[in-house]
TIMIRO-870129 format. One record per residue (C-alpha): x, y, z; residue in one letter; residue number from 1. Coordinates in Angstrom, 1 decimal. Each point is the difference from the previous one (the first is absolute). Layout:
+--------+--------+--------+------+-----+
:     c1 :     c2 :     c3 : type : seq :
+--------+--------+--------+------+-----+
:      X :      Y :      Z :    a : NUM :
...
+--------+--------+--------+------+-----+
END
This chain:
+--------+--------+--------+------+-----+
:     c1 :     c2 :     c3 : type : seq :
+--------+--------+--------+------+-----+
:    2.4 :   13.6 :   21.7 :    m :   1 :
:   -0.7 :   -3.7 :   -0.4 :    a :   2 :
:   -1.4 :   -1.5 :    3.2 :    g :   3 :
:   -0.2 :    3.4 :    1.7 :    g :   4 :
:    3.7 :    0.4 :    0.7 :    k :   5 :
:    1.8 :    3.3 :   -0.3 :    l :   6 :
:    3.6 :    0.1 :   -0.9 :    t :   7 :
:    2.3 :    1.9 :    2.3 :    k :   8 :
:    0.5 :    2.7 :   -2.6 :    k :   9 :
:   -3.7 :    0.5 :   -0.4 :    r :  10 :
:   -0.6 :    0.0 :    3.7 :    k :  11 :
:    2.6 :    2.7 :    0.5 :    n :  12 :
:   -1.5 :    2.1 :   -2.8 :    a :  13 :
:   -3.4 :   -0.3 :    1.5 :    l :  14 :
:    1.3 :    1.0 :    3.4 :    r :  15 :
:    1.7 :    3.0 :   -1.5 :    l :  16 :
:   -3.1 :    1.0 :   -1.9 :    a :  17 :
:   -2.2 :   -0.2 :    3.2 :    v :  18 :
:    2.6 :    1.9 :    2.0 :    f :  19 :
:    0.2 :    2.7 :   -2.7 :    a :  20 :
:   -3.8 :    0.3 :   -0.1 :    a :  21 :
:   -0.1 :    0.3 :    3.8 :    g :  22 :
:    2.7 :    2.7 :    0.0 :    a :  23 :
:   -1.8 :    1.9 :   -2.7 :    a :  24 :
:   -3.3 :    0.0 :    1.9 :    f :  25 :
:    1.8 :    1.0 :    3.2 :    l :  26 :
:    1.7 :    2.9 :   -1.8 :    a :  27 :
:   -3.3 :    1.2 :   -1.6 :    i :  28 :
:   -1.8 :   -0.1 :    3.4 :    g :  29 :
:    2.8 :    2.0 :    1.6 :    l :  30 :
:    0.0 :    2.5 :   -2.8 :    w :  31 :
:   -3.8 :    0.5 :    0.3 :    r :  32 :
:    0.2 :    0.5 :    3.7 :    g :  33 :
:   -2.2 :   -3.0 :    0.9 :    e :  34 :
:    2.2 :   -0.9 :    3.0 :    f :  35 :
:   -1.6 :    2.9 :    2.0 :    a :  36 :
:   -3.5 :   -1.5 :   -0.6 :    d :  37 :
:    1.1 :   -3.5 :    1.0 :    v :  38 :
:    1.7 :    1.3 :    3.2 :    l :  39 :
:   -3.1 :    2.1 :    0.9 :    q :  40 :
:   -2.3 :   -3.0 :   -0.5 :    k :  41 :
:    2.4 :   -2.3 :    2.0 :    a :  42 :
:    0.0 :    2.5 :    2.9 :    v :  43 :
:   -3.8 :    0.3 :   -0.1 :    r :  44 :
:   -0.4 :   -3.8 :    0.1 :    i :  45 :
:    2.4 :   -0.4 :    2.9 :    c :  46 :
:   -1.7 :    2.7 :    2.0 :    l :  47 :
:   -3.4 :   -1.7 :   -0.6 :    e :  48 :
:    1.4 :   -3.4 :    1.1 :    c :  49 :
:    1.1 :    1.3 :    3.4 :    i :  50 :
:   -3.2 :    2.0 :    0.4 :    g :  51 :
:    1.3 :    3.5 :   -0.3 :    i :  52 :
:   -1.2 :    0.9 :   -3.5 :    g :  53 :
+--------+--------+--------+------+-----+
END
């Protein structure tokens, strides 16, 4: 990595690694049921913004 340049092969490998990590974290969150907590908090925030909650 002389001069801070990445080769195309390394850049693609880095992209794949980041994508795989993101997919793994998404799958773990779904498996643990965390989507329900996120949805509940989002609804609460939206209701507070419009003055209902």
